[in-house]
C-alpha positions as CSV (number, residue, x, y, z in Angstrom):
1,X,-50.8,-97.0,17.8
2,X,-52.3,-95.1,20.9
3,X,-51.8,-95.9,24.6
4,X,-54.1,-98.0,25.5
5,X,-53.5,-99.6,29.5
6,X,-56.6,-102.0,30.7
7,X,-56.2,-101.2,34.6
8,X,-58.4,-103.1,37.5
9,X,-58.1,-103.5,40.8
10,X,-59.3,-105.0,44.1
11,X,-58.9,-105.0,47.7
12,X,-60.0,-106.9,50.4
13,X,-59.3,-106.4,54.4
14,X,-59.2,-110.5,55.0
15,X,-59.0,-111.6,58.6
16,X,-58.3,-107.9,59.7
17,X,-60.8,-105.7,60.9
18,X,-59.3,-102.8,58.9
19,X,-57.7,-102.2,55.1
20,X,-54.3,-100.8,55.4
21,X,-53.6,-101.4,51.7
22,X,-54.4,-98.8,48.8
23,X,-53.6,-98.8,46.0
24,X,-54.7,-95.9,42.6
25,X,-53.7,-96.0,38.7
26,X,-54.0,-92.9,36.5
27,X,-54.1,-93.3,32.9
28,X,-53.0,-89.7,30.9
29,X,-55.6,-87.7,29.1
30,X,-56.1,-88.5,25.4
31,X,-54.3,-85.4,24.3
32,X,-51.3,-86.4,26.5
33,X,-50.2,-90.1,26.4
34,X,-46.3,-89.2,26.2
35,X,-47.0,-88.1,30.0
36,X,-47.4,-91.8,30.0
37,X,-49.5,-94.1,32.7
38,X,-49.0,-94.0,36.8
39,X,-49.4,-97.2,39.5
40,X,-48.7,-97.5,42.9
41,X,-49.8,-99.6,45.8
42,X,-48.9,-99.0,49.4
43,X,-49.2,-101.4,52.8
44,X,-50.0,-99.6,55.9
45,X,-47.0,-100.5,58.5
46,X,-49.9,-101.4,61.7
47,X,-48.0,-101.1,64.2
48,X,-47.4,-97.5,64.3
49,X,-51.1,-96.5,64.5
50,X,-51.5,-94.7,61.7
51,X,-50.5,-97.0,58.9
52,X,-53.3,-96.5,56.6
53,X,-52.9,-92.6,56.4
54,X,-49.4,-93.1,55.5
55,X,-50.5,-96.0,52.8
56,X,-53.0,-93.3,51.6
57,X,-50.9,-90.5,51.5
58,X,-48.0,-91.8,49.4
59,X,-50.1,-93.5,47.0
60,X,-52.1,-90.2,46.4
61,X,-49.2,-88.1,46.4
62,X,-47.5,-89.5,43.8
63,X,-50.3,-90.2,41.5
64,X,-51.4,-86.6,41.4
65,X,-47.8,-85.0,40.9
66,X,-46.7,-87.1,38.8
67,X,-47.8,-85.7,35.2
68,X,-47.1,-82.3,37.2
69,X,-43.3,-82.1,36.1
70,X,-41.9,-81.6,33.2
71,X,-41.5,-84.1,30.0
72,X,-38.4,-83.4,29.6
73,X,-37.6,-84.9,33.1
74,X,-36.2,-89.0,33.3
75,X,-39.2,-91.1,34.9
76,X,-36.9,-91.7,37.6
77,X,-35.9,-88.2,38.4
78,X,-39.5,-87.1,38.6
79,X,-40.6,-90.1,40.6
80,X,-37.8,-89.4,42.8
81,X,-38.4,-86.2,44.0
82,X,-42.5,-87.0,44.6
83,X,-40.9,-90.2,46.9
84,X,-38.7,-88.1,48.5
85,X,-40.9,-85.5,49.1
86,X,-43.6,-87.8,51.1
87,X,-41.3,-89.5,52.6
88,X,-39.9,-86.5,54.6
89,X,-43.4,-84.9,55.2
90,X,-44.2,-89.0,56.6
91,X,-40.6,-88.2,58.8
92,X,-41.9,-85.1,60.0
93,X,-45.4,-85.9,61.0
94,X,-43.6,-88.9,63.3
95,X,-41.5,-86.9,64.4
96,X,-43.8,-84.2,66.0
97,X,-47.0,-87.0,66.9
98,X,-47.5,-90.1,69.0
99,X,-47.9,-93.3,66.7
100,X,-46.0,-93.9,63.7
101,X,-47.3,-93.3,60.2
102,X,-45.1,-95.8,57.8
103,X,-46.2,-97.7,54.9
104,X,-44.7,-99.7,52.3
105,X,-44.8,-98.1,48.6
106,X,-44.2,-99.7,45.2
107,X,-45.1,-97.7,41.7
108,X,-44.6,-98.3,38.3
109,X,-44.6,-95.7,35.8
110,X,-45.0,-97.0,31.6
111,X,-44.2,-93.7,29.3
112,X,-43.6,-94.4,25.6
113,X,-42.1,-97.9,25.1
114,X,-40.3,-98.2,28.6
115,X,-41.6,-99.2,32.3
116,X,-40.4,-98.0,35.7
117,X,-40.5,-99.7,38.5
118,X,-39.5,-97.5,42.0
119,X,-39.7,-99.8,44.8
120,X,-39.8,-99.4,49.2
121,X,-40.5,-102.1,51.6
122,X,-42.6,-105.6,50.6
123,X,-45.1,-104.8,48.5
124,X,-44.1,-106.5,44.7
125,X,-43.9,-105.9,40.8
126,X,-44.4,-108.6,39.1
127,X,-44.1,-108.7,35.0
128,X,-46.3,-111.3,32.9
129,X,-45.3,-111.9,29.6
130,X,-45.7,-114.6,27.4
131,X,-44.9,-117.9,29.4
132,X,-43.2,-115.9,32.2
133,X,-43.9,-114.0,35.5
134,X,-40.8,-112.4,36.4
135,X,-40.5,-110.9,40.1
136,X,-39.5,-107.1,39.4
137,X,-38.6,-106.0,43.2
138,X,-36.7,-107.5,46.0
139,X,-38.6,-107.5,49.8
140,X,-37.1,-104.8,52.8
141,X,-37.1,-107.1,55.5
142,X,-35.2,-109.1,57.7
143,X,-35.0,-112.7,56.0
144,X,-35.8,-115.1,58.8
145,X,-39.4,-117.0,58.8
146,X,-40.7,-114.9,62.0
147,X,-39.3,-111.5,61.2
148,X,-40.3,-111.0,58.1
149,X,-43.0,-108.5,58.9
150,X,-40.0,-106.1,59.9
151,X,-39.5,-103.7,57.3
152,X,-35.7,-102.1,56.9
153,X,-36.8,-100.3,54.4
154,X,-40.6,-97.9,54.6
155,X,-41.6,-94.6,53.6
156,X,-41.7,-92.1,56.9
157,X,-39.1,-94.2,58.8
158,X,-36.0,-92.4,58.5
159,X,-35.9,-89.0,56.8
160,X,-33.9,-90.1,54.0
161,X,-35.4,-93.5,51.8
162,X,-33.7,-95.6,49.4
163,X,-35.8,-96.2,47.0
164,X,-34.7,-99.5,43.9
165,X,-35.2,-98.4,40.5
166,X,-35.7,-100.5,37.7
167,X,-36.3,-100.1,34.1
168,X,-37.0,-102.1,31.0
169,X,-38.3,-101.9,27.5
170,X,-42.5,-102.1,27.4
171,X,-44.1,-104.7,24.6
172,X,-47.2,-105.1,23.9
173,X,-49.3,-107.4,25.8
174,X,-47.3,-106.6,29.1
175,X,-49.0,-107.4,31.8
176,X,-48.0,-105.7,35.3
177,X,-48.9,-107.2,38.7
178,X,-48.5,-104.9,41.8
179,X,-49.7,-107.2,45.0
180,X,-49.8,-106.1,48.7
181,X,-48.0,-109.3,50.8
182,X,-51.3,-110.7,51.2
183,X,-51.3,-111.6,48.0
184,X,-48.2,-112.7,47.0
185,X,-47.5,-114.0,50.8
186,X,-50.0,-117.0,49.2
187,X,-49.7,-117.3,46.0
188,X,-46.8,-119.4,43.8
189,X,-45.0,-117.1,41.0
190,X,-47.0,-119.8,38.9
191,X,-50.0,-119.2,39.8
192,X,-50.0,-115.6,39.2
193,X,-49.0,-115.9,35.9
194,X,-52.3,-118.4,35.3
195,X,-54.4,-115.8,37.2
196,X,-53.0,-112.9,34.9
197,X,-53.1,-114.9,32.0
198,X,-56.7,-116.4,31.9
199,X,-58.8,-113.7,33.2
200,X,-60.6,-111.4,29.9
201,X,-59.5,-108.7,31.8
202,X,-57.6,-106.8,34.1
203,X,-60.4,-106.3,37.0
204,X,-61.3,-110.1,36.4
205,X,-57.8,-110.8,36.8
206,X,-57.7,-108.8,39.8
207,X,-60.4,-110.0,41.6
208,X,-59.1,-113.3,40.8
209,X,-56.2,-113.0,42.5
210,X,-57.3,-111.4,45.9
211,X,-59.9,-114.4,45.8
212,X,-57.3,-116.8,45.6
213,X,-55.5,-115.6,48.3
214,X,-58.0,-115.8,50.8
215,X,-59.3,-119.0,49.5
216,X,-55.3,-120.0,50.2
217,X,-55.5,-119.1,54.1
218,X,-53.6,-115.4,53.5
219,X,-53.8,-113.7,57.3
220,X,-53.6,-109.9,56.2
221,X,-55.2,-107.3,53.6
222,X,-55.3,-108.4,50.5
223,X,-54.9,-106.0,46.9
224,X,-54.0,-106.3,43.7
225,X,-53.8,-103.7,41.0
226,X,-53.6,-105.3,37.4
227,X,-52.1,-103.4,34.5
228,X,-52.7,-104.4,30.9
229,X,-50.7,-103.0,27.9
230,X,-53.3,-103.1,24.6
231,X,-51.2,-100.3,22.9
232,X,-48.5,-98.5,22.6
233,X,-47.9,-94.8,22.8
234,X,-46.0,-92.9,20.5
235,X,-41.8,-93.4,20.6
236,X,-40.0,-91.6,23.2
237,X,-36.6,-89.8,22.6
238,X,-35.1,-93.3,22.6
239,X,-36.9,-95.0,19.8
240,X,-36.6,-91.7,17.9
241,X,-32.7,-91.8,18.2
242,X,-33.1,-96.0,17.0
243,X,-35.2,-94.5,14.0
244,X,-32.7,-92.0,13.4
245,X,-29.6,-94.8,12.9
246,X,-32.1,-96.8,11.1
247,X,-34.0,-94.6,8.6
248,X,-31.7,-93.1,5.7
249,X,-31.2,-89.5,4.9
250,X,-33.4,-88.6,1.8
251,X,-31.2,-86.9,-1.1
252,X,-31.6,-83.2,-1.9
253,X,-34.9,-82.8,-3.3
254,X,-36.0,-80.2,-6.1
255,X,-39.3,-78.8,-6.8
256,X,-42.2,-81.0,-8.2
257,X,-39.9,-84.2,-6.0
258,X,-42.4,-86.2,-4.0
259,X,-41.5,-87.9,-0.8
260,X,-44.0,-89.9,1.8
261,X,-47.3,-88.6,0.2
262,X,-45.5,-85.4,-0.1
263,X,-44.6,-83.2,-3.0
264,X,-41.6,-80.3,-2.7
265,X,-42.9,-76.6,-3.6
266,X,-39.3,-74.6,-3.2
267,X,-36.4,-75.1,-1.0
268,X,-36.2,-72.6,1.9
269,X,-33.0,-73.0,3.9
270,X,-29.5,-74.6,3.1
271,X,-27.1,-74.2,5.9
272,X,-24.5,-77.0,4.8
273,X,-26.2,-79.0,7.9
274,X,-29.6,-78.8,7.6
275,X,-32.3,-78.3,4.5
276,X,-35.3,-76.9,5.3
277,X,-38.4,-77.4,1.9
278,X,-42.1,-76.2,2.3
279,X,-43.6,-79.3,0.7
280,X,-47.3,-79.7,0.3
281,X,-49.4,-82.8,1.5
282,X,-51.2,-84.7,-1.3
283,X,-54.3,-86.0,1.2
284,X,-55.3,-82.9,2.6
285,X,-53.5,-80.2,0.3
286,X,-52.0,-78.4,3.3
287,X,-48.5,-76.8,3.0
288,X,-45.8,-77.9,5.6
289,X,-42.4,-77.3,6.5
290,X,-39.8,-80.4,6.0
291,X,-36.5,-80.3,8.0
292,X,-33.8,-83.4,7.2
293,X,-30.2,-83.7,7.2
294,X,-28.0,-82.1,4.3
295,X,-26.7,-85.4,2.2
296,X,-23.1,-84.5,2.6
297,X,-24.4,-84.9,7.0
298,X,-25.4,-88.1,6.5
299,X,-23.9,-90.2,7.9
300,X,-22.7,-88.2,10.8
301,X,-23.8,-90.2,13.6
302,X,-24.1,-86.9,16.1
303,X,-25.9,-85.0,13.8
304,X,-28.5,-87.4,13.2
305,X,-28.9,-87.6,17.2
306,X,-28.9,-84.0,17.4
307,X,-31.7,-83.7,14.7
308,X,-33.6,-86.8,16.3
309,X,-33.4,-84.7,20.0
310,X,-35.1,-82.2,18.1
311,X,-37.8,-83.8,16.9
312,X,-38.3,-85.0,19.8
313,X,-38.1,-81.4,22.3
314,X,-40.7,-80.1,19.9
315,X,-42.8,-82.9,20.3
316,X,-42.9,-82.5,23.7
317,X,-43.1,-78.4,24.1
318,X,-45.4,-77.8,21.6
319,X,-47.5,-80.1,23.0
320,X,-47.3,-78.9,26.6
321,X,-46.9,-75.1,25.6
322,X,-49.4,-74.6,22.9
323,X,-48.6,-71.2,21.2
324,X,-45.5,-69.3,20.9
325,X,-43.5,-72.6,19.1
326,X,-44.3,-74.3,16.1
327,X,-45.8,-77.7,16.3
328,X,-44.4,-80.4,14.7
329,X,-46.1,-83.7,13.4
330,X,-45.0,-87.3,14.2
331,X,-44.5,-89.2,10.7
332,X,-46.3,-92.9,10.7
333,X,-44.6,-95.3,8.6
334,X,-41.8,-92.7,7.4
335,X,-39.6,-94.4,4.7
336,X,-36.8,-91.5,5.5
337,X,-35.3,-89.2,8.3
338,X,-37.1,-85.9,8.3
339,X,-39.0,-83.8,10.6
340,X,-42.0,-82.2,9.4
341,X,-43.5,-79.4,10.9
342,X,-46.6,-76.6,10.2
343,X,-46.1,-74.3,7.9
344,X,-46.3,-70.5,8.6
345,X,-46.5,-68.1,6.1
346,X,-45.2,-64.3,7.4
347,X,-41.2,-63.4,8.2
348,X,-38.4,-63.8,11.0
349,X,-37.6,-60.2,12.3
350,X,-34.4,-59.9,11.0
351,X,-36.0,-60.1,7.5
352,X,-38.4,-57.9,9.0
353,X,-35.8,-55.2,10.0
354,X,-33.4,-55.8,6.7
355,X,-37.1,-54.7,4.6
356,X,-37.5,-51.4,6.7
357,X,-33.8,-50.9,7.4
358,X,-34.2,-46.5,6.4
359,X,-37.6,-45.9,8.7
360,X,-37.0,-48.6,11.7
361,X,-39.3,-50.9,12.6
362,X,-41.8,-48.8,15.2
363,X,-40.8,-49.4,18.7
364,X,-44.0,-50.7,20.4
365,X,-44.1,-53.4,17.9
366,X,-40.5,-54.5,18.7
367,X,-41.7,-54.0,22.5
368,X,-44.6,-56.0,22.0
369,X,-42.8,-59.3,20.0
370,X,-39.7,-59.1,22.5
371,X,-42.5,-59.8,25.2
372,X,-44.3,-62.4,23.4
373,X,-40.9,-63.8,23.1
374,X,-40.2,-63.7,26.2
375,X,-43.1,-65.6,27.9
376,X,-42.1,-68.4,25.4
377,X,-38.4,-68.5,26.9
378,X,-40.5,-68.2,30.2
379,X,-42.1,-71.8,29.1
380,X,-39.1,-73.0,27.6
381,X,-37.1,-72.9,31.2
382,X,-40.1,-74.1,33.0
383,X,-39.7,-77.0,31.0
384,X,-35.8,-77.2,31.8
385,X,-35.3,-76.2,28.4
386,X,-32.1,-74.0,27.1
387,X,-32.8,-72.7,23.7
388,X,-29.2,-71.5,23.6
389,X,-29.9,-69.5,20.0
390,X,-32.5,-66.4,20.5
391,X,-31.6,-63.5,17.7
392,X,-34.0,-62.1,15.3
393,X,-33.4,-65.1,12.6
394,X,-36.0,-67.6,15.4
395,X,-38.1,-65.1,15.9
396,X,-41.0,-66.0,13.1
397,X,-43.8,-63.7,13.2
398,X,-46.5,-65.5,11.6
399,X,-49.2,-64.0,9.0
400,X,-52.1,-64.5,11.8
401,X,-50.1,-62.1,14.1
402,X,-48.1,-64.6,16.8
403,X,-44.9,-64.4,17.3
404,X,-43.3,-68.1,17.6
405,X,-39.4,-69.3,18.5
406,X,-38.0,-71.1,16.2
407,X,-34.9,-73.8,15.7
408,X,-34.5,-76.3,19.1
409,X,-31.3,-77.5,17.1
410,X,-29.0,-76.9,20.0
411,X,-31.4,-76.5,22.2
412,X,-30.5,-78.5,25.7
413,X,-32.9,-80.4,27.6
414,X,-31.1,-83.3,29.9
415,X,-31.5,-85.6,27.5
416,X,-29.6,-84.9,24.5
417,X,-26.8,-86.3,23.5
418,X,-23.2,-85.3,25.1
419,X,-21.6,-84.4,22.1
420,X,-24.4,-81.2,22.0
421,X,-24.3,-80.7,25.4
422,X,-20.8,-79.8,25.5
423,X,-21.0,-78.1,22.3
424,X,-20.3,-74.1,22.0
425,X,-23.7,-73.5,20.3
426,X,-25.2,-70.0,19.5
427,X,-24.2,-67.3,17.6
428,X,-21.3,-65.5,18.9
429,X,-22.3,-61.3,19.1
430,X,-25.7,-62.9,21.1
431,X,-23.9,-65.0,23.4
432,X,-23.3,-63.4,27.5
433,X,-19.9,-63.0,28.1
434,X,-19.4,-65.6,31.0
435,X,-19.8,-68.4,28.3
436,X,-16.5,-67.4,27.3
437,X,-15.0,-68.3,30.2
438,X,-16.7,-72.0,30.5
439,X,-19.1,-71.0,32.4
440,X,-22.1,-73.3,32.4
441,X,-25.2,-72.7,30.1
442,X,-28.0,-71.4,31.6
443,X,-31.0,-69.5,31.7
444,X,-29.5,-66.6,31.9
445,X,-27.9,-67.5,28.0
446,X,-31.4,-67.0,26.8
447,X,-32.1,-63.8,28.3
448,X,-29.0,-62.0,27.5
449,X,-29.5,-63.2,23.9
450,X,-33.4,-61.6,23.7
451,X,-32.0,-58.7,25.1
452,X,-29.4,-58.4,22.4
453,X,-32.1,-58.8,19.6
454,X,-34.4,-56.2,21.7
455,X,-31.0,-53.8,21.1
456,X,-30.7,-54.4,17.2
457,X,-34.1,-54.5,16.5
458,X,-34.5,-50.6,17.8
459,X,-31.4,-49.7,16.6
460,X,-30.2,-51.3,13.4
461,X,-26.9,-52.2,15.7
462,X,-25.8,-55.1,18.5
463,X,-24.6,-53.4,21.8
464,X,-21.3,-54.9,21.4
465,X,-20.7,-55.2,17.5
466,X,-20.0,-58.0,15.6
467,X,-18.1,-60.3,18.3
468,X,-15.7,-62.8,16.6
469,X,-15.6,-66.4,19.2
470,X,-13.8,-65.9,21.8
471,X,-13.2,-61.6,21.6
472,X,-14.0,-60.8,25.3
473,X,-12.6,-57.1,24.1
474,X,-15.7,-56.1,22.8
475,X,-17.3,-56.2,26.4
476,X,-14.6,-53.8,28.0
477,X,-17.1,-51.1,27.2
478,X,-21.0,-50.2,28.1
479,X,-23.0,-50.2,25.1
480,X,-24.5,-46.6,23.9
481,X,-28.3,-46.4,25.4
482,X,-30.5,-47.2,22.5
483,X,-32.1,-43.3,22.7
484,X,-29.2,-41.9,21.6
485,X,-28.9,-44.1,18.1
486,X,-32.7,-43.7,17.7
487,X,-34.3,-40.1,19.9
488,X,-37.9,-41.9,19.7
489,X,-37.3,-44.4,22.2
490,X,-38.2,-43.6,25.6
491,X,-36.1,-43.1,28.3
492,X,-37.5,-46.0,30.2
493,X,-36.9,-48.6,27.5
494,X,-33.4,-47.9,27.8
495,X,-33.4,-49.3,30.9
496,X,-34.6,-52.5,30.3
497,X,-32.7,-53.0,27.3
498,X,-29.0,-52.2,29.3
499,X,-30.2,-53.6,31.8
500,X,-31.3,-56.7,30.2
501,X,-27.4,-56.6,28.2
502,X,-25.3,-55.5,31.4
503,X,-21.7,-57.2,31.5
504,X,-22.4,-58.1,34.7
505,X,-24.5,-60.9,34.9
506,X,-25.8,-59.7,38.6
507,X,-27.0,-56.7,37.1
508,X,-29.3,-58.5,34.6
509,X,-33.0,-60.1,34.7
510,X,-33.0,-63.4,36.5
511,X,-36.6,-64.5,34.5
512,X,-38.3,-64.1,31.5
513,X,-40.9,-63.1,33.5
514,X,-39.3,-60.7,35.1
515,X,-38.2,-59.5,31.8
516,X,-41.6,-59.7,30.3
517,X,-43.0,-57.5,33.4
518,X,-40.8,-54.5,33.1
519,X,-41.7,-54.2,29.1
520,X,-45.6,-54.5,30.7
521,X,-45.4,-51.8,32.7
522,X,-43.2,-49.7,30.8
523,X,-43.5,-46.2,31.9
524,X,-45.8,-46.5,34.6
525,X,-43.0,-48.6,36.8
526,X,-39.4,-47.7,34.8
527,X,-37.3,-49.2,36.0
528,X,-33.7,-47.2,37.4
529,X,-31.3,-46.2,35.6
530,X,-28.8,-48.9,35.5
531,X,-25.1,-47.8,36.6
532,X,-22.1,-48.0,35.0
533,X,-20.1,-51.5,35.0
534,X,-17.3,-51.0,37.2
535,X,-14.3,-51.8,35.5
536,X,-13.2,-54.6,37.8
537,X,-16.1,-56.3,36.1
538,X,-15.2,-55.5,32.7
539,X,-11.6,-55.8,32.4
540,X,-10.3,-57.1,35.7
541,X,-6.7,-57.5,34.2
542,X,-6.4,-53.9,34.2
543,X,-6.5,-53.7,38.0
544,X,-3.4,-56.1,38.0
545,X,-2.0,-53.5,35.3
546,X,-2.9,-50.7,37.7
547,X,-1.4,-51.9,41.0
548,X,1.7,-53.1,38.8
549,X,1.9,-49.9,37.8
550,X,1.9,-48.4,41.6
551,X,4.0,-50.7,42.5
552,X,6.6,-49.9,39.9
553,X,6.5,-46.3,40.7
554,X,7.1,-46.6,44.0
555,X,10.0,-48.9,43.5
556,X,11.5,-46.4,41.3
557,X,11.0,-43.9,43.9
558,X,12.6,-45.7,46.5
559,X,16.1,-46.6,44.4
560,X,16.2,-43.0,43.6
561,X,15.8,-42.5,47.4
562,X,18.4,-44.9,48.1
563,X,20.8,-43.0,45.3
564,X,20.8,-39.7,45.0
565,X,19.3,-38.4,48.0
566,X,22.1,-37.6,50.3
567,X,23.0,-40.0,53.4
């Protein structure tokens, strides 16, 4: 079912000379349904003199910036960032100019199967569902009949604004009403429900609510924004988690077995945790990659949650970034719990390196592949995602010439299960040294791993050798420059590689874009030769050992002087 929201709005100045209400709603583009729909209403505070400007900028900043946030962010985080920035701008404006610019703000975000309301002031949000009309917001004004126009919270009133948030499950047929006080002040809740349900469309409902408020004697601007849910978007992470708990894991499949209109053509990989099959779709005849849990892990709730997170994350990343990743397909009416990806013929970079072990991979090709990987990693980082397992076996070169990142199974996005976040994930030989000191994972983890992969593809060796878990002694020496192992590696590339795998975090590339730029510039603008890592960074214990030795020698000399030298 596709995301379908019927939107209608109407506004009237009422008995006032100027209309200081403002509202807007923006549905997603057809290919961006997962981003959801955003709607907002604001009522300018007329006492300040610039209420309409405050209302208009508060609404427009929200609806314009909402879709620019990474899709991996929680809805409340997105709303809070935008509202906080707009409030700070209004507060700064009020300090510099005569006449205050203040307004209320009530926003509604519909994403996946969840609605979220953000609220400041005395505009209101209502949810009409079946025979119920529920007020979702609480008015921020003085609770006295003669002082209800005095707001206790408003946009631009203070340097920081405290926003109320409320979330709930979105259902087909829900109707949301965003109303200014001129509308709700004259209409009872039962009357609002009747007007919303009797109208044929959201536009007709908004016009009916405004007309009824004016007829009832509204003394202020009257605005109504109505949203009706006629179709739900595809599921979000929360829905994927529910599906992962409800659907059974398929049994181990053999070549020729059938599942949901697909035929297994081969078993690609068995990691004892996951099974990866190549399957052919009967309807289209095309090949796909099917990933599911190993039957021995079928009843492990943590593994189920991690695979559900990979499904959700893969879909969000692929739809936002496009190239550099494998597209995931959402299966409608699946009878089992699995992930279905595009199939790309080709080889992983470790497979290519193994096939050309004797002569080595061409340096120019390795540089080009690493540059492509760095760009893809940069896209991940801009979405707030850390891959955590970059290595040649997770870099796939398709027959179409495109390099793609594989396996987001241990990636973190801020939405992953707690068990996955605390998991010491990754391949030890590609993990940056500070991870063994229990420092939090960050973008440096992916960049160091990419540097190790580059070193390995050039030389056939790992810069610090094979590292077992918590084997930090391996990092006590700097790696050899690749040109000493392979003479056709240019010196400028030595500098790039050694910078990428430096023991000291401060000496490495800070961003994937910086890494890719260094590879693109090459010999035209080479990096400076990296200096040797200080022993204090490679092995801080040595300093204490030297200090202890000096103190011991001094004490021995002192004892000798006291005992043997003449008095």
